[in-house]
Structures are given as C-alpha cells and as structure tokens.
C-alpha positions as CSV (number, residue, x, y, z in Angstrom):
1,M,131.5,-27.3,335.6
2,E,130.1,-30.8,336.3
3,I,126.5,-29.7,336.3
4,T,127.0,-28.0,332.9
5,A,128.7,-31.1,331.4
6,R,126.0,-33.3,332.8
7,S,123.2,-31.2,331.4
8,I,124.9,-31.3,328.0
9,R,125.3,-35.0,328.2
10,L,121.6,-35.5,329.1
11,A,120.5,-33.3,326.2
12,F,122.7,-35.3,323.8
13,E,121.1,-38.5,325.1
14,R,117.6,-37.1,324.8
15,F,117.8,-35.3,321.5
16,I,120.6,-37.0,319.5
17,P,120.1,-40.7,319.3
18,E,122.9,-41.4,316.8
19,P,126.5,-41.7,318.0
20,V,128.4,-38.4,317.8
21,A,131.4,-38.6,315.5
22,D,132.5,-35.0,315.5
23,L,131.8,-32.4,318.3
24,V,132.5,-28.7,317.6
25,I,132.9,-26.8,320.8
26,S,132.2,-23.1,321.2
27,G,130.9,-20.5,323.6
28,G,132.3,-19.2,326.9
29,G,133.0,-22.6,328.3
30,A,135.1,-23.7,325.3
31,A,137.8,-21.4,326.5
32,Q,137.8,-22.8,330.0
33,P,140.0,-25.9,330.5
34,G,137.8,-27.2,333.4
35,A,134.7,-27.0,331.2
36,R,136.4,-28.6,328.3
37,A,137.7,-31.5,330.5
38,A,134.2,-32.0,332.0
39,A,132.6,-32.1,328.5
40,R,135.3,-34.4,327.3
41,D,134.7,-36.8,330.2
42,S,130.9,-36.5,329.8
43,L,130.5,-36.8,326.0
44,R,131.8,-39.6,323.9
45,A,132.7,-38.3,320.5
46,A,135.3,-39.5,318.1
47,R,136.7,-36.1,317.5
48,R,136.4,-32.7,319.4
49,R,137.4,-29.5,317.8
50,Q,137.2,-25.8,318.6
51,F,134.7,-23.7,316.5
52,D,137.3,-20.9,316.1
53,D,139.8,-23.4,314.6
54,L,137.4,-24.6,312.0
55,F,135.4,-21.5,310.9
56,F,135.8,-17.9,312.3
57,D,136.0,-16.2,315.6
58,G,133.2,-17.7,317.7
59,D,132.4,-14.3,319.3
60,A,131.0,-13.3,315.9
61,K,128.6,-16.2,315.5
62,E,125.5,-14.2,316.5
63,A,126.3,-11.4,314.1
64,V,127.0,-13.9,311.2
65,A,123.8,-15.8,312.0
66,F,121.7,-12.7,311.8
67,A,123.4,-11.5,308.6
68,F,122.7,-15.0,307.1
69,L,119.0,-14.8,308.1
70,G,118.8,-11.3,306.5
71,W,120.4,-12.6,303.3
72,L,117.9,-15.5,303.2
73,H,115.0,-13.1,303.7
74,L,116.1,-10.7,300.9
75,R,116.2,-13.7,298.5
76,G,112.9,-15.0,299.6
77,L,114.4,-18.2,301.0
78,P,113.2,-20.0,304.1
79,G,115.3,-19.6,307.2
80,N,113.7,-22.2,309.4
81,V,113.8,-26.0,309.8
82,P,110.3,-27.4,309.5
83,G,109.2,-29.3,312.6
84,V,111.2,-27.1,314.9
85,H,109.3,-24.5,316.9
86,R,106.0,-26.0,315.6
87,S,106.5,-24.9,312.0
88,A,105.0,-27.4,309.6
89,R,106.7,-26.0,306.5
90,P,109.5,-23.8,305.4
91,R,109.0,-20.1,306.1
92,V,110.7,-16.8,305.0
93,L,111.6,-15.2,308.3
94,G,111.5,-11.5,309.4
95,T,110.4,-8.4,307.6
96,L,112.1,-5.7,305.6
97,T,111.6,-2.3,307.1
98,P,113.2,0.5,305.2
99,A,114.7,3.4,307.2
C-alpha cells in the first residue's frame, strides 16, 4: 500500500503544482481501508470523497466514458484535451463504422 500511496503523491507533486482542495477517490484501492489510509497520510487535501458517493457506481466509469466519447463523435465535437498526447488542437475522436 505504501508504494502505491507514494507513487500517487509523487505524481501529484510532479504534475499538479496547485494545492489540492478536493480529492475524489475511485478504483479498486478506494474500497480498501489500508489504501485509503495510506493515500490520506500521503496526500494533503482539504476534502476527500468517494467517487461513488458523488456521481455513480465507479465500476461503470469506463462504460460511461466510452459512451460519452461516442456521443461527442456523433455530434462532431472534440473529445481530447489539446496539449495532451501531443495533440496541438481539438480533435474529433474515433470513427463511425456501421454494422
């Protein structure tokens, strides 16, 4: 647990220069008391909350994300964040392949 919490803390220090006011926890470790305690001790945030308590069942995140990306594609809207993954500008992601 400690190595996971440490790697998360180091990633926060490297990629998130601003102080973290709210931390939303999800994934397999979010259900494990030991992992939650290690993250709590490693990350300083004003407030920590469970994803499931705020939104929907976290086990459905991937399905919801892909449905959202499909919705964006069908409307011709970009589904990326420019500057991430070397993309210089907004892009419509994916292709529509009729059955």
